[in-house]
VEXPADO-784801 format. One record per residue (C-alpha): residue in one letter; residue number from 1; chain; z, y, x. Coordinates in Angstrom, 1 decimal. Each point is the difference from the previous one (the first is absolute). Example, Ala and Ser with C-alpha at 12.3 -4.5 7.8 and 13.67 -1.06 7.14 Angstrom:
aa;i;ch;Z;Y;X
A;1;A;7.8;-4.5;12.3
S;2;A;-0.7;3.4;1.4
***
This chain:
aa;i;ch;Z;Y;X
X;1;A;129.7;153.0;191.2
X;2;A;-1.2;-2.2;3.2
X;3;A;1.9;-3.0;0.6
X;4;A;1.6;-0.8;3.7
X;5;A;-3.0;-2.3;0.5
X;6;A;-2.5;2.9;-0.9
X;7;A;1.9;2.6;2.3
X;8;A;0.6;-2.2;2.9
X;9;A;-3.8;-1.2;-0.4
X;10;A;-1.2;3.4;-0.3
X;11;A;1.5;1.8;2.7
X;12;A;1.1;-2.9;3.0
X;13;A;-1.7;-2.8;1.4
X;14;A;2.6;-2.4;-0.5
X;15;A;-0.5;-3.4;-0.4
X;16;A;0.5;-1.6;-3.1
X;17;A;3.0;-2.0;1.4
X;18;A;1.9;3.3;0.2
X;19;A;-0.6;1.6;-3.2
X;20;A;1.3;-3.7;-1.2
X;21;A;3.6;1.0;1.6
X;22;A;0.0;3.7;-0.9
X;23;A;-0.3;-1.9;-3.7
X;24;A;3.0;-2.1;0.5
X;25;A;1.8;3.3;1.9
X;26;A;-0.7;2.2;-2.6
X;27;A;0.9;-3.2;-3.0
X;28;A;3.3;-0.2;1.7
X;29;A;0.5;3.7;1.8
X;30;A;2.2;0.7;-3.7
X;31;A;3.3;-1.7;1.4
X;32;A;-0.2;2.6;3.2
X;33;A;-0.7;2.7;-1.9
X;34;A;3.0;-0.6;-2.0
X;35;A;3.0;-0.7;3.1
X;36;A;-1.7;3.0;1.7
X;37;A;0.1;2.5;-3.1
X;38;A;-3.2;1.0;1.0
X;39;A;-3.5;0.6;-0.7
X;40;A;-2.3;-2.8;1.8
X;41;A;-3.6;1.6;0.8
X;42;A;-2.9;-2.8;1.4
X;43;A;-2.0;2.0;2.5
X;44;A;-3.1;-1.5;2.0
X;45;A;-1.9;1.6;2.5
X;46;A;-3.6;1.0;-1.2
X;47;A;-2.8;-1.0;2.4
X;48;A;-0.5;2.0;2.6
X;49;A;1.1;4.1;-0.7
X;50;A;4.0;-0.4;0.6
X;51;A;1.1;0.5;-3.7
X;52;A;1.9;-2.6;-2.1
X;53;A;-0.8;-0.9;-3.5
X;54;A;3.1;-1.1;-2.3
X;55;A;-1.1;-3.2;-2.0
X;56;A;3.0;-0.8;-2.0
X;57;A;3.6;1.2;-1.0
X;58;A;3.0;-0.5;-1.5
X;59;A;2.7;1.8;-0.7
X;60;A;4.4;-1.0;-0.3
X;61;A;1.8;-1.1;-3.3
X;62;A;2.9;0.9;1.8
X;63;A;-0.5;3.4;1.2
X;64;A;-2.1;3.4;-1.1
X;65;A;-3.7;-0.5;1.4
X;66;A;-1.5;2.7;2.5
X;67;A;-3.0;0.2;-1.5
X;68;A;-1.0;0.7;-3.7
X;69;A;-3.6;-0.4;1.1
X;70;A;-1.5;-2.9;0.5
X;71;A;-1.4;-0.4;3.4
X;72;A;-2.1;-3.1;-0.2
X;73;A;-3.6;1.0;1.2
X;74;A;1.2;3.5;2.0
X;75;A;-1.4;0.3;3.4
X;76;A;2.1;2.0;2.4
X;77;A;-0.4;1.2;3.9
X;78;A;0.7;2.3;2.7
X;79;A;3.7;1.0;0.6
X;80;A;0.8;-2.2;-3.5
X;81;A;-0.6;-2.9;1.6
X;82;A;1.9;0.1;3.3
X;83;A;2.6;-2.3;-0.9
X;84;A;-2.4;-2.8;-1.6
X;85;A;-2.1;0.1;3.6
X;86;A;2.9;-0.5;2.2
X;87;A;1.7;-2.8;-2.4
X;88;A;-3.9;-0.9;0.3
X;89;A;-0.9;0.1;3.4
X;90;A;3.2;-1.0;1.5
X;91;A;1.1;-3.0;-2.5
X;92;A;3.3;1.5;-0.5
X;93;A;1.9;1.5;-2.8
X;94;A;0.5;3.8;0.2
X;95;A;2.7;1.5;-1.4
X;96;A;0.2;3.5;1.9
X;97;A;-1.2;3.4;-1.7
X;98;A;1.8;2.8;-2.0
X;99;A;-0.2;-0.6;-4.0
X;100;A;-3.3;1.3;-1.6
X;101;A;-0.1;1.6;-3.4
X;102;A;-2.4;-1.2;-2.8
X;103;A;0.1;3.2;-2.2
X;104;A;3.9;0.2;-0.7
X;105;A;0.8;-3.4;1.1
X;106;A;1.5;-0.4;3.6
X;107;A;-0.7;-3.7;1.3
X;108;A;0.4;-1.6;2.9
X;109;A;-2.8;-1.7;1.6
X;110;A;-0.1;-3.5;1.6
X;111;A;-3.0;-2.4;0.9
X;112;A;-0.4;-3.8;1.0
X;113;A;-2.7;-2.2;1.3
X;114;A;-1.4;-2.6;-1.8
X;115;A;-0.7;-3.4;1.8
X;116;A;-1.9;-3.1;-0.3
X;117;A;1.0;-2.9;1.8
X;118;A;-2.6;-1.5;1.8
X;119;A;-1.0;-4.0;-0.7
X;120;A;2.6;-0.4;2.8
X;121;A;3.2;1.5;-1.0
X;122;A;-0.6;3.0;1.7
X;123;A;-0.2;3.4;-1.1
X;124;A;-3.2;1.3;-0.3
X;125;A;-1.6;3.5;-0.1
X;126;A;1.9;2.9;-2.1
X;127;A;-2.6;-0.2;-3.4
X;128;A;1.4;2.9;-2.0
X;129;A;3.5;2.3;-0.2
X;130;A;2.7;-0.3;-2.1
X;131;A;1.4;4.1;-1.1
X;132;A;3.0;-0.6;-1.1
X;133;A;1.1;3.7;-1.2
X;134;A;3.5;0.8;-1.8
X;135;A;0.9;3.1;-2.2
X;136;A;2.9;1.3;1.6
X;137;A;0.6;2.2;-3.3
X;138;A;2.7;-2.2;-1.3
X;139;A;1.5;-0.6;4.0
X;140;A;3.8;-0.8;0.0
X;141;A;2.4;-2.7;1.5
X;142;A;-1.0;-3.2;-0.4
X;143;A;2.1;-2.5;-1.7
X;144;A;0.2;-3.9;1.2
X;145;A;-2.3;-1.0;-1.9
X;146;A;-2.8;2.5;1.0
X;147;A;0.7;-0.1;3.5
X;148;A;-0.5;-3.9;-0.2
X;149;A;-3.2;-0.2;-1.8
X;150;A;-0.9;3.0;2.7
X;151;A;1.0;-2.6;2.9
X;152;A;-2.4;-2.6;-1.6
X;153;A;-2.8;2.5;-0.6
X;154;A;0.0;1.0;3.3
X;155;A;0.1;-4.4;1.0
X;156;A;-2.8;-0.4;-2.2
X;157;A;-1.9;3.1;1.5
X;158;A;-0.1;-1.8;3.2
X;159;A;-0.8;-2.8;-1.1
X;160;A;-3.2;1.6;-1.4
X;161;A;-0.8;1.4;3.2
X;162;A;0.6;-3.5;1.7
X;163;A;-2.5;-1.3;-2.6
X;164;A;2.5;-2.1;-1.4
X;165;A;0.4;1.4;-3.5
X;166;A;-0.7;-0.9;-2.7
X;167;A;0.2;-3.6;-0.3
X;168;A;-2.9;-2.4;-0.8
X;169;A;-0.1;-0.2;-4.1
X;170;A;0.9;-3.3;-1.6
X;171;A;-2.3;-1.4;-2.6
X;172;A;0.6;1.2;-3.5
X;173;A;2.3;3.0;1.6
X;174;A;-2.0;3.2;-1.0
X;175;A;2.8;2.9;0.0
X;176;A;3.1;0.6;2.6
X;177;A;2.6;-0.7;-2.8
X;178;A;2.9;0.1;0.1
X;179;A;0.4;3.8;0.5
X;180;A;2.4;1.7;2.4
X;181;A;1.9;1.9;-2.8
X;182;A;0.4;-4.0;-1.7
X;183;A;2.2;-0.6;2.8
X;184;A;-0.2;-0.2;4.0
X;185;A;2.0;-2.6;2.0
X;186;A;-0.1;0.4;4.3
X;187;A;0.8;-2.5;2.4
X;188;A;1.0;-0.3;3.1
X;189;A;-1.5;-2.2;2.8
X;190;A;2.2;-3.0;-1.2
X;191;A;-0.3;0.3;-3.3
X;192;A;3.1;2.1;-1.5
X;193;A;0.1;2.7;-2.4
X;194;A;-0.1;3.4;1.9
X;195;A;-0.6;2.3;-3.0
X;196;A;-0.5;-0.7;-4.1
X;197;A;-1.2;2.1;-2.5
X;198;A;2.2;1.0;-3.3
X;199;A;-2.9;-1.7;-1.3
X;200;A;-0.5;-2.9;1.8
X;201;A;3.9;-0.7;-0.5
X;202;A;-0.2;0.5;-3.7
X;203;A;-3.1;-3.2;0.3
X;204;A;2.2;-1.7;1.9
X;205;A;3.0;0.1;-2.2
X;206;A;-2.2;-1.1;-2.9
X;207;A;-0.5;-3.3;1.8
X;208;A;3.7;-0.5;0.7
X;209;A;0.7;1.9;3.2
X;210;A;2.8;2.2;-1.3
X;211;A;1.1;1.5;3.4
X;212;A;-1.5;2.5;2.5
X;213;A;-3.3;-1.7;2.2
X;214;A;0.6;1.6;3.5
X;215;A;1.0;-2.7;2.3
X;216;A;-2.1;-2.8;-1.9
X;217;A;-1.9;-2.4;1.3
X;218;A;-2.9;0.4;-2.7
X;219;A;-1.9;-2.7;1.0
X;220;A;3.4;-2.0;-0.9
X;221;A;0.7;2.0;-3.1
X;222;A;-3.1;-0.9;-1.3
X;223;A;0.4;-4.0;0.0
X;224;A;3.4;0.4;-1.7
X;225;A;-1.2;2.4;-2.6
X;226;A;-2.7;-1.3;-1.5
X;227;A;0.2;-2.8;-2.7
X;228;A;-2.6;-2.5;0.9
X;229;A;0.5;-0.9;3.9
X;230;A;-3.4;-0.3;0.7
X;231;A;-0.9;3.5;-0.9
X;232;A;2.9;1.1;2.0
X;233;A;-0.7;-1.4;3.2
X;234;A;-3.8;1.2;-0.5
X;235;A;1.6;3.7;-0.5
X;236;A;2.3;-0.6;2.9
X;237;A;-2.4;-1.3;1.8
X;238;A;-2.2;3.0;-0.6
X;239;A;2.7;2.4;1.5
X;240;A;-0.1;-2.2;3.3
X;241;A;-4.0;0.3;0.2
X;242;A;0.1;3.9;0.0
X;243;A;2.9;-0.5;2.5
X;244;A;-2.2;-1.3;2.5
X;245;A;-2.6;2.1;-0.6
X;246;A;-2.2;-1.6;-3.0
X;247;A;-0.7;1.2;-3.5
X;248;A;0.9;-2.2;-2.3
X;249;A;-1.4;-0.1;-3.2
X;250;A;2.5;1.5;-3.0
X;251;A;2.2;-2.4;-1.3
X;252;A;2.3;-0.1;-3.6
X;253;A;3.8;-0.8;-0.5
X;254;A;1.0;-1.2;-3.4
X;255;A;4.1;0.0;-0.1
X;256;A;2.1;0.6;-3.2
X;257;A;-2.5;0.9;-2.3
X;258;A;-1.6;2.5;2.2
X;259;A;-3.5;0.8;2.1
X;260;A;-0.1;1.5;3.3
X;261;A;-3.4;0.0;1.9
X;262;A;0.4;0.7;4.1
X;263;A;-2.6;1.0;2.4
X;264;A;1.1;-0.4;3.7
X;265;A;-1.7;2.0;2.6
X;266;A;0.5;-0.2;3.9
X;267;A;1.1;3.3;1.7
X;268;A;-1.4;-0.7;3.6
X;269;A;-0.7;3.5;1.5
X;270;A;-1.5;-0.1;3.6
X;271;A;-0.1;-3.9;-0.6
X;272;A;3.3;-0.4;0.2
X;273;A;1.5;-2.0;-3.0
X;274;A;3.6;2.6;-0.9
X;275;A;0.3;-1.5;-3.9
X;276;A;-1.9;0.0;-3.5
X;277;A;-0.4;2.3;-3.1
X;278;A;0.4;-2.0;-3.2
X;279;A;-1.0;1.8;-3.5
X;280;A;2.1;-1.2;-3.0
X;281;A;-0.8;0.4;-3.5
X;282;A;1.5;-1.0;-2.8
X;283;A;-2.9;-1.7;-2.8
X;284;A;2.5;-2.0;-2.3
X;285;A;-1.7;1.9;-2.9
X;286;A;-3.3;-0.5;1.5
X;287;A;0.5;-3.8;0.0
X;288;A;2.0;-0.1;-3.1
X;289;A;-3.8;2.2;-1.6
X;290;A;-2.0;-2.5;1.9
X;291;A;2.1;-3.0;-1.9
X;292;A;-0.6;1.7;-3.4
X;293;A;-3.4;-0.1;0.3
X;294;A;-0.7;-3.3;1.5
X;295;A;1.9;-1.3;-3.0
X;296;A;-1.8;2.3;-2.0
X;297;A;-3.1;-1.3;1.1
X;298;A;0.7;-3.4;-0.5
X;299;A;1.1;0.6;-3.5
X;300;A;-3.1;1.7;-0.7
X;301;A;-2.2;-3.2;1.6
X;302;A;1.9;-2.1;-2.3
X;303;A;-0.6;1.6;-2.7
X;304;A;-3.5;0.0;0.5
X;305;A;-0.2;-3.7;0.5
X;306;A;2.0;-0.5;-3.1
X;307;A;-2.6;2.1;-1.6
X;308;A;-2.5;-1.9;1.4
X;309;A;1.4;-3.4;-1.3
X;310;A;0.5;1.2;-3.0
X;311;A;-3.4;1.3;-0.4
X;312;A;-1.2;-3.6;0.9
X;313;A;2.0;-1.5;-2.6
X;314;A;-1.5;2.2;-2.8
X;315;A;-3.3;-1.0;1.5
X;316;A;0.4;-3.6;0.0
X;317;A;1.5;0.2;-3.6
X;318;A;-3.2;2.2;-1.0
X;319;A;-2.5;-3.1;1.5
X;320;A;2.1;-2.5;-1.9
X;321;A;-0.5;1.3;-2.8
X;322;A;-3.6;1.2;0.6
X;323;A;-0.7;-4.0;0.0
X;324;A;1.7;-0.7;-3.4
X;325;A;-2.0;2.8;-1.8
X;326;A;-3.0;-1.2;-1.6
X;327;A;-1.4;3.7;-1.2
X;328;A;-2.3;0.4;3.0
X;329;A;0.2;3.4;-0.3
X;330;A;3.8;-0.2;0.1
X;331;A;0.0;-2.0;3.3
X;332;A;-2.4;2.6;1.3
X;333;A;2.6;2.3;-0.1
X;334;A;2.7;-1.9;1.1
X;335;A;-1.9;-0.8;3.2
X;336;A;-0.9;3.9;0.5
X;337;A;4.1;0.5;-0.2
X;338;A;0.5;-2.7;2.6
X;339;A;-2.1;1.5;2.2
X;340;A;1.4;3.3;-0.6
X;341;A;3.6;-0.9;0.3
X;342;A;-1.4;-1.6;3.3
X;343;A;-1.1;2.6;1.4
X;344;A;3.0;1.9;-0.6
X;345;A;2.1;-2.5;2.3
X;346;A;-2.4;0.0;2.4
X;347;A;1.7;3.5;0.7
X;348;A;3.3;-1.0;-0.1
X;349;A;-0.5;-3.0;2.3
X;350;A;-1.0;2.5;2.5
X;351;A;3.1;2.3;-0.7
X;352;A;2.2;-2.7;0.4
X;353;A;-1.1;-0.6;4.0
X;354;A;-0.5;3.7;0.2
X;355;A;3.1;2.2;1.8
X;356;A;-0.7;3.2;-2.2
X;357;A;-2.0;0.5;-3.3
X;358;A;-3.0;0.4;1.2
X;359;A;-2.5;-2.8;0.4
X;360;A;-3.6;-0.7;1.8
X;361;A;-2.4;-0.5;-2.6
X;362;A;-3.0;-1.3;1.3
X;363;A;1.5;-3.6;0.4
X;364;A;1.1;0.5;-3.9
X;365;A;-3.8;0.7;-0.8
X;366;A;-1.4;-2.3;1.9
X;367;A;2.1;-2.9;-1.9
X;368;A;-0.6;1.6;-3.2
X;369;A;-3.8;0.2;0.6
X;370;A;-0.4;-3.6;0.7
X;371;A;2.2;-1.2;-2.9
X;372;A;-2.2;2.5;-2.4
X;373;A;-3.2;-2.5;1.4
X;374;A;1.9;-2.8;-0.3
X;375;A;1.2;0.0;-3.6
X;376;A;-2.9;2.2;-1.8
X;377;A;-1.5;-1.3;-2.6
X;378;A;-3.4;0.1;1.1
X;379;A;-2.6;-2.6;1.3
X;380;A;-1.5;2.3;3.0
X;381;A;1.8;-0.3;3.7
X;382;A;1.2;3.4;0.9
X;383;A;0.4;0.7;3.6
X;384;A;2.9;3.2;0.3
X;385;A;-0.1;2.3;2.9
X;386;A;2.3;2.9;0.8
X;387;A;-1.0;3.0;2.8
X;388;A;2.7;2.5;1.2
X;389;A;3.6;-0.4;-0.2
X;390;A;2.6;1.1;-2.5
X;391;A;3.1;-0.5;2.3
X;392;A;3.1;0.5;-0.9
X;393;A;0.7;1.3;-3.2
X;394;A;3.6;1.1;-2.3
X;395;A;1.1;-2.8;-2.1
X;396;A;-0.3;2.3;-3.0
X;397;A;-4.5;0.5;0.6
X;398;A;0.1;-3.8;1.3
X;399;A;1.2;-1.5;-3.8
X;400;A;-2.4;2.2;-1.7
X;401;A;-3.3;-0.4;2.4
X;402;A;0.1;-4.0;0.0
X;403;A;0.2;-0.2;-3.6
X;404;A;-2.7;2.6;-0.2
X;405;A;-2.3;-2.1;2.7
X;406;A;0.8;-3.1;-1.6
X;407;A;-1.3;1.4;-3.0
X;408;A;-3.1;1.7;1.5
X;409;A;-0.7;-3.1;1.9
X;410;A;-0.2;-2.7;-2.3
X;411;A;-1.8;2.5;-2.4
X;412;A;-3.0;-0.1;2.3
X;413;A;0.3;-4.1;0.6
X;414;A;0.4;-0.7;-3.0
X;415;A;-2.3;2.8;-1.6
X;416;A;-2.2;1.3;2.4
X;417;A;-2.6;-3.0;1.1
X;418;A;-2.0;-2.0;-2.7
X;419;A;0.3;-3.4;-0.6
X;420;A;-2.2;-2.4;2.3
X;421;A;-2.4;-0.5;-3.2
X;422;A;-0.8;3.7;-0.3
X;423;A;-0.8;0.0;3.5
X;424;A;-3.2;0.3;1.8
X;425;A;0.1;-2.5;2.8
X;426;A;-2.6;1.3;2.2
X;427;A;1.4;4.1;-0.3
X;428;A;3.7;-0.9;-0.2
X;429;A;2.2;1.2;2.7
X;430;A;3.4;-1.5;1.1
X;431;A;2.4;1.5;-2.3
X;432;A;2.8;1.9;2.1
X;433;A;2.6;2.6;-1.2
X;434;A;1.3;2.8;2.6
X;435;A;3.0;1.8;0.6
X;436;A;-0.3;3.2;2.2
X;437;A;2.8;2.2;0.9
X;438;A;0.2;3.4;0.9
X;439;A;3.6;1.5;1.0
X;440;A;1.2;3.2;0.9
X;441;A;3.5;1.7;0.5
X;442;A;-0.7;1.0;-3.7
X;443;A;-1.6;-2.4;-1.6
X;444;A;-1.1;-3.3;-0.5
X;445;A;-3.9;-0.8;-0.8
X;446;A;-0.7;-3.4;-1.2
X;447;A;-3.2;-1.1;-1.2
X;448;A;-0.5;-3.6;-1.8
X;449;A;-3.9;-0.6;0.1
X;450;A;-2.0;-3.0;-0.8
X;451;A;-3.7;-0.8;-0.4
X;452;A;-0.3;-1.3;-3.4
X;453;A;-2.0;1.3;-2.9
X;454;A;1.8;2.9;-0.6
X;455;A;1.4;1.3;-2.7
X;456;A;-1.1;-0.5;-3.9
X;457;A;-2.5;3.5;-0.8
X;458;A;2.8;1.0;-3.0
X;459;A;3.2;-0.4;2.2
X;460;A;2.5;2.4;-0.7
X;461;A;3.0;-0.4;2.2
X;462;A;1.9;2.0;-2.2
X;463;A;-1.0;-1.9;-2.4
X;464;A;0.6;-3.6;1.2
X;465;A;2.3;-2.0;-1.7
X;466;A;0.5;-2.2;2.5
X;467;A;3.8;-0.7;0.9
X;468;A;-0.9;0.0;3.5
X;469;A;-1.1;3.8;-0.1
X;470;A;2.1;1.1;-2.0
X;471;A;2.7;-1.3;2.0
X;472;A;-1.8;1.2;3.4
X;473;A;-0.5;3.8;-1.4
X;474;A;3.9;0.0;-1.1
X;475;A;1.5;-0.7;3.3
X;476;A;-2.9;2.1;1.9
X;477;A;0.8;3.0;-1.7
X;478;A;3.9;-0.4;-1.2
X;479;A;1.8;-2.1;2.8
X;480;A;-2.5;1.5;2.9
X;481;A;-1.1;3.3;-0.9
X;482;A;-3.8;-0.8;1.0
X;483;A;-3.3;-0.7;-1.4
X;484;A;-2.7;-2.6;-0.5
X;485;A;-3.5;0.0;-0.4
X;486;A;-2.0;-2.8;-1.1
X;487;A;-4.1;0.7;0.5
X;488;A;-3.1;-2.2;1.1
X;489;A;-0.1;-0.3;3.8
X;490;A;-2.8;1.8;1.6
X;491;A;-1.7;-3.7;1.0
X;492;A;1.0;-1.6;-3.4
X;493;A;3.2;-1.8;-1.3
X;494;A;2.9;1.9;-0.8
X;495;A;2.7;2.2;1.9
X;496;A;3.1;1.2;-0.8
X;497;A;1.6;2.9;2.3
X;498;A;3.5;0.1;-0.2
X;499;A;1.8;3.5;1.6
X;500;A;3.9;-0.3;0.3
X;501;A;1.9;2.4;1.5
X;502;A;2.4;-0.6;2.6
X;503;A;2.0;3.7;0.8
X;504;A;2.4;-0.1;-3.4
X;505;A;0.6;3.8;-1.2
***
């Protein structure tokens, strides 16, 4: 399905600024659709042939739709666009005409011109038309709620025609929540409540306002209800800003253990401020869950911090024990254990500073590689290098992977290069180990390659008795469900190719 921008660029000569305005309108017009009990279709005049193309559509959540089929991408012309043409040419809302039929569904047509105001605040040319089509099959005498919805919808429709709706979007606000059904309050020009929907009344009751909202000065009420005076002042000032014709950011009010999100919109059809529309939503449970998640995240980070500290303590004890052991083989085994424990501690240290169970692995690998060159029992100076990026890895993969790479890097440094006494000084090249990373959506391929003396001719990775290689094979095949291949490099040296699936079944 083509996007609004694609269709507008294909069928019209609208400027990028015009298309951006249509995008903002389509991002905020669910409000108008719900208040109108009507489908909204965004029509743009095509380039020169008198037809119109539908580039966006929204259905009401408060009433049955007039269209079962998607209208986006449809181009119409001739008598079908007469009402759109009048609204576009005369820059006025068109409401005349008899009901039309879509199959067996009767519908009422309206057309609202869409203007983008100029830089000096004047109403610009009409750039599109909003078709407001109401399903009449369930028509009945409207209730007080429905009358207030329709009145407010007409005011917003006029503001679209004036170029004053939708309001600018504030940073961080990506949706138009709260919605109409969450709670609606209408204010007159003095800020007094003239109507409050039942859901809005219930939301304020949870904050501690037990009486009816009608007749209340809402800005004063927000200041009085809020448990935090600064929060109450901000919420009250948002109402006053809407009454002045501004579109303030959303505000939250906390009181008596409840939380309510508010959004205030100015009502100024034909440029005349007549009051404000305040949408409210009880988000008590949402904020309770947010707080629970924050507490859980903090607990998990603290656990990782303590695990890291415990692992470092274990490493320190092993290091002390190694110093007291006389047997060289035992000392070497303890020192290798210290390095293995320390590599796992690196992962938990990173997790203790992360907000989720995932780590940026490049930094961990670089630290492990640096440590391998510093502590390896070799007389050769080895240069470590990484190409490619691991990106962010989940903790269950990172913990095993860091141990595997630690073993492979230590093996490459300690066993891959002959001592200086065995090297030919005239032909020797600088010793280096390169870690190459290739990551796709489904798998991670890591190659640890050195330019050393290569594998022994009789080397069998399945029969190798080294503990490090046994650990590597166990972790690769067991924990990571991957594969590893130890082989001679194409240009000499040794390569260890590790393939790890990222998409678990």
